[in-house]
PQR file of N, CA, C, O and H, with PARSE charges and radii, in Angstrom:
ATOM      1  N   GLU A   1       0.830  -1.182   0.000 -0.4000 1.5000
ATOM      2  CA  GLU A   1       0.000   0.000   0.000 -0.0000 2.0000
ATOM      3  C   GLU A   1       0.873   1.243   0.000  0.5500 1.7000
ATOM      4  O   GLU A   1       1.992   1.234   0.514 -0.5500 1.4000
ATOM      5  N   ASN A   2       0.351   2.304  -0.579 -0.4000 1.5000
ATOM      6  CA  ASN A   2       1.049   3.583  -0.627 -0.0000 2.0000
ATOM      7  C   ASN A   2       0.316   4.569   0.274  0.5500 1.7000
ATOM      8  O   ASN A   2      -0.861   4.854   0.051 -0.5500 1.4000
ATOM      9  H   ASN A   2      -0.557   2.311  -0.997  0.4000 1.0000
ATOM     10  N   PHE A   3       0.991   5.083   1.273 -0.4000 1.5000
ATOM     11  CA  PHE A   3       0.398   6.039   2.202 -0.0000 2.0000
ATOM     12  C   PHE A   3       1.018   7.406   1.971  0.5500 1.7000
ATOM     13  O   PHE A   3       1.998   7.760   2.627 -0.5500 1.4000
ATOM     14  H   PHE A   3       1.947   4.851   1.454  0.4000 1.0000
ATOM     15  N   ALA A   4       0.470   8.165   1.064 -0.4000 1.5000
ATOM     16  CA  ALA A   4       0.961   9.514   0.786 -0.0000 2.0000
ATOM     17  C   ALA A   4       0.198  10.509   1.645  0.5500 1.7000
ATOM     18  O   ALA A   4      -0.970  10.295   1.970 -0.5500 1.4000
ATOM     19  H   ALA A   4      -0.327   7.877   0.531  0.4000 1.0000
ATOM     20  N   GLY A   5       0.865  11.599   2.011 -0.4000 1.5000
ATOM     21  CA  GLY A   5       0.179  12.629   2.779 -0.0000 2.0000
ATOM     22  C   GLY A   5       1.038  13.165   3.903  0.5500 1.7000
ATOM     23  O   GLY A   5       2.240  12.907   3.972 -0.5500 1.4000
ATOM     24  H   GLY A   5       1.814  11.773   1.748  0.4000 1.0000
ATOM     25  N   ASN A   6       0.403  13.912   4.776 -0.4000 1.5000
ATOM     26  CA  ASN A   6       1.085  14.506   5.920 -0.0000 2.0000
ATOM     27  C   ASN A   6       0.726  13.739   7.181  0.5500 1.7000
ATOM     28  O   ASN A   6      -0.425  13.345   7.374 -0.5500 1.4000
ATOM     29  H   ASN A   6      -0.573  14.123   4.720  0.4000 1.0000
ATOM     30  N   TYR A   7       1.697  13.534   8.019 -0.4000 1.5000
ATOM     31  CA  TYR A   7       1.492  12.836   9.276 -0.0000 2.0000
ATOM     32  C   TYR A   7       2.111  13.667  10.389  0.5500 1.7000
ATOM     33  O   TYR A   7       3.116  14.344  10.174 -0.5500 1.4000
ATOM     34  H   TYR A   7       2.632  13.853   7.862  0.4000 1.0000
ATOM     35  N   ALA A   8       1.527  13.622  11.560 -0.4000 1.5000
ATOM     36  CA  ALA A   8       2.037  14.410  12.687 -0.0000 2.0000
ATOM     37  C   ALA A   8       2.121  13.539  13.931  0.5500 1.7000
ATOM     38  O   ALA A   8       1.293  12.657  14.159 -0.5500 1.4000
ATOM     39  H   ALA A   8       0.711  13.072  11.735  0.4000 1.0000
ATOM     40  N   ARG A   9       3.137  13.813  14.717 -0.4000 1.5000
ATOM     41  CA  ARG A   9       3.295  13.138  16.001 -0.0000 2.0000
ATOM     42  C   ARG A   9       3.968  14.109  16.954  0.5500 1.7000
ATOM     43  O   ARG A   9       4.998  14.694  16.620 -0.5500 1.4000
ATOM     44  H   ARG A   9       3.809  14.529  14.531  0.4000 1.0000
ATOM     45  N   LYS A  10       3.400  14.281  18.122 -0.4000 1.5000
ATOM     46  CA  LYS A  10       3.970  15.194  19.108 -0.0000 2.0000
ATOM     47  C   LYS A  10       5.047  14.474  19.912  0.5500 1.7000
ATOM     48  O   LYS A  10       4.907  13.304  20.268 -0.5500 1.4000
ATOM     49  H   LYS A  10       2.563  13.805  18.392  0.4000 1.0000
ATOM     50  N   ILE A  11       6.117  15.201  20.184 -0.4000 1.5000
ATOM     51  CA  ILE A  11       7.210  14.680  20.994 -0.0000 2.0000
ATOM     52  C   ILE A  11       7.391  15.621  22.172  0.5500 1.7000
ATOM     53  O   ILE A  11       7.622  16.815  21.981 -0.5500 1.4000
ATOM     54  H   ILE A  11       6.230  16.151  19.894  0.4000 1.0000
ATOM     55  N   ASP A  12       7.289  15.099  23.387 -0.4000 1.5000
ATOM     56  CA  ASP A  12       7.418  15.914  24.595 -0.0000 2.0000
ATOM     57  C   ASP A  12       8.891  16.032  24.970  0.5500 1.7000
ATOM     58  O   ASP A  12       9.527  15.047  25.347 -0.5500 1.4000
ATOM     59  H   ASP A  12       7.100  14.129  23.543  0.4000 1.0000
ATOM     60  N   LEU A  13       9.424  17.242  24.864 -0.4000 1.5000
ATOM     61  CA  LEU A  13      10.819  17.485  25.214 -0.0000 2.0000
ATOM     62  C   LEU A  13      10.953  18.242  26.531  0.5500 1.7000
ATOM     63  O   LEU A  13      12.015  18.792  26.821 -0.5500 1.4000
ATOM     64  H   LEU A  13       8.907  18.042  24.558  0.4000 1.0000
ATOM     65  N   MET A  14       9.895  18.277  27.329 -0.4000 1.5000
ATOM     66  CA  MET A  14       9.925  19.006  28.598 -0.0000 2.0000
ATOM     67  C   MET A  14      10.960  18.424  29.561  0.5500 1.7000
ATOM     68  O   MET A  14      11.514  19.155  30.382 -0.5500 1.4000
ATOM     69  H   MET A  14       9.032  17.830  27.094  0.4000 1.0000
ATOM     70  N   THR A  15      11.224  17.136  29.473 -0.4000 1.5000
ATOM     71  CA  THR A  15      12.194  16.517  30.379 -0.0000 2.0000
ATOM     72  C   THR A  15      13.601  16.492  29.791  0.5500 1.7000
ATOM     73  O   THR A  15      14.545  16.085  30.469 -0.5500 1.4000
ATOM     74  H   THR A  15      10.774  16.542  28.806  0.4000 1.0000
ATOM     75  N   ALA A  16      13.751  16.917  28.552 -0.4000 1.5000
ATOM     76  CA  ALA A  16      15.076  16.950  27.924 -0.0000 2.0000
ATOM     77  C   ALA A  16      15.864  18.137  28.464  0.5500 1.7000
ATOM     78  O   ALA A  16      15.306  19.206  28.709 -0.5500 1.4000
ATOM     79  H   ALA A  16      12.984  17.247  28.002  0.4000 1.0000
ATOM     80  N   GLY A  17      17.132  17.945  28.640 -0.4000 1.5000
ATOM     81  CA  GLY A  17      17.980  19.040  29.090 -0.0000 2.0000
ATOM     82  C   GLY A  17      18.184  20.047  27.969  0.5500 1.7000
ATOM     83  O   GLY A  17      17.926  19.757  26.801 -0.5500 1.4000
ATOM     84  H   GLY A  17      17.585  17.076  28.440  0.4000 1.0000
ATOM     85  N   LYS A  18      18.650  21.231  28.340 -0.4000 1.5000
ATOM     86  CA  LYS A  18      18.928  22.258  27.341 -0.0000 2.0000
ATOM     87  C   LYS A  18      20.021  21.763  26.410  0.5500 1.7000
ATOM     88  O   LYS A  18      20.968  21.104  26.839 -0.5500 1.4000
ATOM     89  H   LYS A  18      18.859  21.467  29.289  0.4000 1.0000
ATOM     90  N   GLY A  19      19.881  22.083  25.142 -0.4000 1.5000
ATOM     91  CA  GLY A  19      20.902  21.685  24.186 -0.0000 2.0000
ATOM     92  C   GLY A  19      20.361  21.593  22.779  0.5500 1.7000
ATOM     93  O   GLY A  19      19.216  21.953  22.504 -0.5500 1.4000
ATOM     94  H   GLY A  19      19.111  22.618  24.793  0.4000 1.0000
ATOM     95  N   VAL A  20      21.206  21.105  21.899 -0.4000 1.5000
ATOM     96  CA  VAL A  20      20.860  20.919  20.492 -0.0000 2.0000
ATOM     97  C   VAL A  20      20.753  19.418  20.239  0.5500 1.7000
ATOM     98  O   VAL A  20      21.664  18.657  20.564 -0.5500 1.4000
ATOM     99  H   VAL A  20      22.136  20.813  22.123  0.4000 1.0000
ATOM    100  N   TYR A  21      19.642  19.005  19.661 -0.4000 1.5000
ATOM    101  CA  TYR A  21      19.391  17.600  19.382 -0.0000 2.0000
ATOM    102  C   TYR A  21      19.155  17.417  17.892  0.5500 1.7000
ATOM    103  O   TYR A  21      18.687  18.332  17.215 -0.5500 1.4000
ATOM    104  H   TYR A  21      18.902  19.623  19.396  0.4000 1.0000
ATOM    105  N   LEU A  22      19.481  16.237  17.385 -0.4000 1.5000
ATOM    106  CA  LEU A  22      19.167  15.886  16.007 -0.0000 2.0000
ATOM    107  C   LEU A  22      18.038  14.866  16.034  0.5500 1.7000
ATOM    108  O   LEU A  22      18.166  13.802  16.641 -0.5500 1.4000
ATOM    109  H   LEU A  22      19.862  15.495  17.936  0.4000 1.0000
ATOM    110  N   LEU A  23      16.941  15.193  15.377 -0.4000 1.5000
ATOM    111  CA  LEU A  23      15.766  14.331  15.312 -0.0000 2.0000
ATOM    112  C   LEU A  23      15.772  13.625  13.960  0.5500 1.7000
ATOM    113  O   LEU A  23      15.732  14.272  12.914 -0.5500 1.4000
ATOM    114  H   LEU A  23      16.838  16.057  14.884  0.4000 1.0000
ATOM    115  N   THR A  24      15.822  12.312  13.988 -0.4000 1.5000
ATOM    116  CA  THR A  24      15.842  11.526  12.758 -0.0000 2.0000
ATOM    117  C   THR A  24      14.495  10.843  12.570  0.5500 1.7000
ATOM    118  O   THR A  24      14.009  10.150  13.465 -0.5500 1.4000
ATOM    119  H   THR A  24      15.855  11.786  14.838  0.4000 1.0000
ATOM    120  N   VAL A  25      13.895  11.043  11.399 -0.4000 1.5000
ATOM    121  CA  VAL A  25      12.625  10.413  11.052 -0.0000 2.0000
ATOM    122  C   VAL A  25      12.869   9.554   9.821  0.5500 1.7000
ATOM    123  O   VAL A  25      13.422  10.020   8.826 -0.5500 1.4000
ATOM    124  H   VAL A  25      14.289  11.606  10.672  0.4000 1.0000
ATOM    125  N   SER A  26      12.454   8.301   9.897 -0.4000 1.5000
ATOM    126  CA  SER A  26      12.692   7.376   8.797 -0.0000 2.0000
ATOM    127  C   SER A  26      11.447   6.535   8.546  0.5500 1.7000
ATOM    128  O   SER A  26      10.720   6.182   9.474 -0.5500 1.4000
ATOM    129  H   SER A  26      12.005   7.922  10.706  0.4000 1.0000
ATOM    130  N   ASN A  27      11.215   6.221   7.271 -0.4000 1.5000
ATOM    131  CA  ASN A  27      10.101   5.342   6.936 -0.0000 2.0000
ATOM    132  C   ASN A  27      10.594   4.039   6.318  0.5500 1.7000
ATOM    133  O   ASN A  27       9.811   3.285   5.740 -0.5500 1.4000
ATOM    134  H   ASN A  27      11.806   6.508   6.517  0.4000 1.0000
ATOM    135  N   GLY A  28      11.884   3.776   6.439 -0.4000 1.5000
ATOM    136  CA  GLY A  28      12.443   2.559   5.868 -0.0000 2.0000
ATOM    137  C   GLY A  28      13.156   2.818   4.558  0.5500 1.7000
ATOM    138  O   GLY A  28      14.210   2.235   4.304 -0.5500 1.4000
ATOM    139  H   GLY A  28      12.520   4.388   6.908  0.4000 1.0000
ATOM    140  N   LYS A  29      12.600   3.684   3.719 -0.4000 1.5000
ATOM    141  CA  LYS A  29      13.216   4.032   2.440 -0.0000 2.0000
ATOM    142  C   LYS A  29      13.892   5.393   2.493  0.5500 1.7000
ATOM    143  O   LYS A  29      14.977   5.578   1.941 -0.5500 1.4000
ATOM    144  H   LYS A  29      11.744   4.158   3.925  0.4000 1.0000
ATOM    145  N   HIS A  30      13.257   6.329   3.147 -0.4000 1.5000
ATOM    146  CA  HIS A  30      13.754   7.699   3.203 -0.0000 2.0000
ATOM    147  C   HIS A  30      14.010   8.106   4.647  0.5500 1.7000
ATOM    148  O   HIS A  30      13.392   7.595   5.580 -0.5500 1.4000
ATOM    149  H   HIS A  30      12.376   6.179   3.595  0.4000 1.0000
ATOM    150  N   GLN A  31      14.941   9.039   4.798 -0.4000 1.5000
ATOM    151  CA  GLN A  31      15.296   9.508   6.131 -0.0000 2.0000
ATOM    152  C   GLN A  31      15.446  11.020   6.101  0.5500 1.7000
ATOM    153  O   GLN A  31      15.961  11.581   5.135 -0.5500 1.4000
ATOM    154  H   GLN A  31      15.443   9.454   4.040  0.4000 1.0000
ATOM    155  N   SER A  32      14.996  11.673   7.158 -0.4000 1.5000
ATOM    156  CA  SER A  32      15.114  13.123   7.288 -0.0000 2.0000
ATOM    157  C   SER A  32      15.669  13.432   8.672  0.5500 1.7000
ATOM    158  O   SER A  32      15.243  12.839   9.663 -0.5500 1.4000
ATOM    159  H   SER A  32      14.577  11.218   7.943  0.4000 1.0000
ATOM    160  N   VAL A  33      16.623  14.365   8.740 -0.4000 1.5000
ATOM    161  CA  VAL A  33      17.225  14.762  10.007 -0.0000 2.0000
ATOM    162  C   VAL A  33      16.960  16.247  10.211  0.5500 1.7000
ATOM    163  O   VAL A  33      17.231  17.061   9.328 -0.5500 1.4000
ATOM    164  H   VAL A  33      16.969  14.847   7.935  0.4000 1.0000
ATOM    165  N   LYS A  34      16.433  16.596  11.376 -0.4000 1.5000
ATOM    166  CA  LYS A  34      16.139  17.988  11.712 -0.0000 2.0000
ATOM    167  C   LYS A  34      16.833  18.346  13.014  0.5500 1.7000
ATOM    168  O   LYS A  34      16.946  17.516  13.917 -0.5500 1.4000
ATOM    169  H   LYS A  34      16.213  15.935  12.094  0.4000 1.0000
ATOM    170  N   LYS A  35      17.293  19.576  13.105 -0.4000 1.5000
ATOM    171  CA  LYS A  35      17.918  20.074  14.327 -0.0000 2.0000
ATOM    172  C   LYS A  35      16.838  20.667  15.224  0.5500 1.7000
ATOM    173  O   LYS A  35      16.010  21.458  14.772 -0.5500 1.4000
ATOM    174  H   LYS A  35      17.201  20.250  12.372  0.4000 1.0000
ATOM    175  N   VAL A  36      16.851  20.279  16.500 -0.4000 1.5000
ATOM    176  CA  VAL A  36      15.901  20.783  17.486 -0.0000 2.0000
ATOM    177  C   VAL A  36      16.709  21.427  18.607  0.5500 1.7000
ATOM    178  O   VAL A  36      17.628  20.813  19.149 -0.5500 1.4000
ATOM    179  H   VAL A  36      17.524  19.636  16.868  0.4000 1.0000
ATOM    180  N   ILE A  37      16.362  22.670  18.952 -0.4000 1.5000
ATOM    181  CA  ILE A  37      17.063  23.386  20.013 -0.0000 2.0000
ATOM    182  C   ILE A  37      16.128  23.523  21.209  0.5500 1.7000
ATOM    183  O   ILE A  37      15.024  24.051  21.084 -0.5500 1.4000
ATOM    184  H   ILE A  37      15.616  23.169  18.511  0.4000 1.0000
ATOM    185  N   VAL A  38      16.578  23.042  22.376 -0.4000 1.5000
ATOM    186  CA  VAL A  38      15.819  23.153  23.621 -0.0000 2.0000
ATOM    187  C   VAL A  38      16.536  24.176  24.486  0.5500 1.7000
ATOM    188  O   VAL A  38      17.718  24.021  24.793 -0.5500 1.4000
ATOM    189  H   VAL A  38      17.476  22.613  22.478  0.4000 1.0000
ATOM    190  N   PHE A  39      15.805  25.238  24.885 -0.4000 1.5000
ATOM    191  CA  PHE A  39      16.427  26.275  25.723 -0.0000 2.0000
ATOM    192  C   PHE A  39      15.541  26.653  26.877  0.5500 1.7000
ATOM    193  O   PHE A  39      15.907  27.509  27.682 -0.5500 1.4000
ATOM    194  H   PHE A  39      14.844  25.364  24.636  0.4000 1.0000
TER
END
């Protein structure tokens, strides 16, 4: 099956310490890395 479209998922970073994190999202074929800054 092909699942095209937009998907959302909330991630709670309230317990994460201050800093810069790399968030990796993968679906098995493709991968995306985003920088997240917690201050």
